[in-house]
C-alpha positions, 0 to 999 in steps of 0.5 A: 321447072319450079312450081310457083311456091318453090320459085317464091322461096328461092327468089324471096318474092311472095306468090301474090307478088309473082302473080302481080308481076305476071299480070303486068308482064314484068315476070311471066311464068315459063309455063302455065298448065292449061288444066290446073292453071299452075304456074311454073318457072325456069331456074334461069329466071331467078337472076331476073327476079333478083334484078327486079328486087334489087331495082325495087330496093333502089326505089324504081317503080315497076314501070321503070323496072320493066323499061330497065329490064328491056335494056339491061345488057346495054351498059350505057342505057343502064347507067342513064337510068341509075344516074337519073335515079341517083339525082332524084335521091340526092334531091329527095335527101336534101329536101328531107334534111331541110324538113328535118331541120325545120321540124327540129327547130319547131320542137326546140321552140316547143320545149325551150321557148314556150314563153318566147316574146319579141321586144320591138323598139323604135330607134333611129339609124343615123346616116352612114357610108356603106359599100353596097351591092344591088342585084337580083338573086334566085331565092331569099336563101341565096343572099350569100351570092351578094356577099360573095360579090362584095368580098371578091370585088373589094378584097384588095381595097383593105376596107376600113370598117365603120364603128359599129360596122353594120352588115345588112340586106335590104329587101327591095320588092314590095311583096314576097317573091318565090324567085328573082328577089331584088335585094341590096346588101350593104356594109358600113365603112369609113374612108373613100373608095372607087366603085367597082363593077357591082359595088357602089359606095354611097351614103345611106340616109338616116332612117327611123325603124321598128327594130327587133333583135333576136338570137337563133336560126333564120327559121325563126325570122317569119315569127319575128316579122309577124311580131313586128307587124303586129306591134306596128298595128297596135302602136299606131305605126305603118311601114315607110320603106323597104325592110332590112335585116342587120346581121350582127352574128351571121354564118360569117362568124359562126356555123351554129344557127342557134348563135346567129344574132339578127336585127329585123328593121322596118322603116316606119312612120306614125299613122296620120 
């Protein structure tokens, strides 16, 4: 039998933590002296202590560890616990990576773009013939789904691009949506083509917009939206239809976010 101090050294678990494990029935001493209250452990309890430490290092809670130890010899149940924890960690790593990207973008703006300003202009985009796909996507960042459908259904048509060729997405909802976002992707082309299941060819009307073109990651786009709306209020304009983004340089051309070139367009009219 091992005294608690000896067991602590061999298991590399502090005496304080061993006492806590005893209190929550996770790892109980083999014997407690009823006169001195000294705790004693058997040598064959060391593997269990090692399992507890390993599971803690994987991020399992003590409650989960207790459940795992109860089925530790059942490989199928053990695999279920490990698989569920792996999924949790993958999701956590993806969320962390996204937050790190946002943090990095914010730091870059602090260092390099202290005097950043966005130039807003009024322009008229003429009538244009375009391939369009209108659909509901899960979230705003899922725009790629719409372009994927367009490419898949027009791949064999040898579409002739207009000059200039504009690729854009119009946001049809009247408010910000956390999910189920209604959008229409469009690409200007020349010629005549038959509609497909999802791709419709139509002439889009002339539109007057407040336009702001910027270079950089899509993480900046909320700032650009804000700048455009502030400009509208300051210059006597109001929105006149769903806004859209024209992607002059997109992930289709480069995988470097700092090289993206996006034109934010708000259809407008003069306030009466």
